[in-house]
Structures are given as C-alpha cells and as structure tokens.
N, C-alpha and C positions, 0 to 999 in steps of 0.2 A: 510604380506611381504611389502605391500605398506606403512604401518605405520612405519616400521623399516627404510625404505628408506627415508621417510619424516623426521624422527628424526635425522638420520645421516646427511641429507642435512642441517637441522637447526644447528646442532653442527658444521659442516664445515663452514657455513656462519658466525656464531658467532666467530669462531676462525679466520676467514679471517678479520673480522672487528677489532678484537683485535690486530692482526698483523699490519693492516693498520694504526690504531691509534698510535701504538708504533713507527712506522717509523717517524712520524712527530716530536716526542719528543726525537729523538736520540741526544746523547751528544758526540760531537767530542772533544777528549782530545789532547791538543797541549802542547809542551814543547819548550825549547830554541832551540832544533834541527829543529824546524819548522820555525825559523826566516826567513822572506823573501819569504816564499812559498805561492803558490796559493792554497786555500782550498775551498771546496764546501760543503754547508750545506743546508738542506731543510728548508723552512719557518716553523717556530715553533720549529726547532731544536736548540740545544745549543752548544756554543763553551766554553770549559773550558780550560783556559791557566794557567799552573803551571810553575813558574819561581823562580830561587833562589833569596832569599832576606833576609834581616835582619831588621825588623822594630825597633829593639831596638837602631839602629843607626840613626833613624829618616827617613831613606829611605823607600819608599813604591812604589809599582807599581800602576800606575793610567792610565786610558784611556786619551788620548790627542786628542782633536778635534773629538770626537765620533759623527758619523752621526746617530743620534737617530731615523731617519726615517727608517733605516735598522737594526740597532743593539741596544739593550738596556741592560745595565748592570743589573744583578740580584744579589741583596744583596751586602754586603760589601766584601772587600778582606779577604779571609780566609788564616790564617797562620798556618802551621804545622811545628814545630821545628824538626830539624834533630837530636837533642840531648836534649830531654825534661828535663833531669837531670842537664843540664848546663845552668844556667841563662845567658841570652844574646846571646845564640847560634843562628845561622842562620837556615834557612830551606826553605820551599817552600811557596810562596805566590800564591794563586790561585784566579783568577778572572773568573767570569762566565757571558756570554752574551747570550741572546736569539735573534735568527734571526726573524725579523718581516715580511718582504715581499720580493719577488723576486727582484734581482738587484745585483749590485756590489758596494763594498766599501773597503776602506783600514782601518784596525784596527791597531792603533798605541798605544803602551803602553810606558810610560816613567817611569824610576826608578829615583826618585828624592825626595828631601825634599820639601814638598808642600809649606812651609812658605818662602823658599828662592826665592826671586824675581830676575830675570835677571841672573840666574845661569843655565847653560846648564845641562840637565839631565846626570846622571852618565852612564846610558845605555838607549837604545831605542830598542824596539821590534816591528816588523811590520809583519802582514800577510795580504794577498790580498784575500778578501772573496767574493765568488759568492754564492748568495742565490737563490735556485731554488724554 
C-alpha cells in the first residue's frame, strides 16, 4: 500500500511540474480588437499579434521603438493569405514577442513601407504590456 501511495505521489508531482512549466510559456493571442488595451503576460510567455496586411503592396507590420529589455521579437513576420489562390491578396501578418522580465512597456507596431523615409505609417497599433 505504501509503494502505491509513493508512486501516486511521484506521478502527481511530475504532473504539477509539467503544468508549472507550461504556464511560463503561455502564448497570448492578440488582434486588432485589442488595440490600446492593457495586457498581462508572465515572464517567459509570448505575445502573438495578428493584424490584417498585404505585403505585396510593400506595407508590413514592424515594431517601433521596441524596448528589448522587456520584449524580444521571435522570428520574422509570418504572413497567411486570406485567399491563397489569388496572387497579391491580403491576409494576416503575425508578429511574435517573448516577455523577458517583470515590468511594464508599450508595444507599438507600425504598418508602413520600411524604405520610405519621413512618411507617416499607414496604421499604428499599440498595447500596454505588464510582465509578471
């Protein structure tokens, strides 16, 4: 009986550690509906922001003035066409950021043509991020 209890206890502890590890790598998914909102994420967690865009026009979403002490972009912008059978169609551009340490920061994304200097972005997206 004691051996069964110890085995059950070990299984429960392993499950608890797996759940705890999973919490830190949680991905929060944001869209244009979250514009201007305050969001909270755990250190080690990710923010995945999907916004409408069309890179065939030259416009892309990019982070502006990113405070890399709190957030770091992971990989390049990912594009998923809303109509893959139509060349040049728009879709969703997704940017992913990992939260590095506790604190607060503003995440600003701009939709612009990166080579155009002195031209205001076509759109701006902001969220206020609290990292726990």
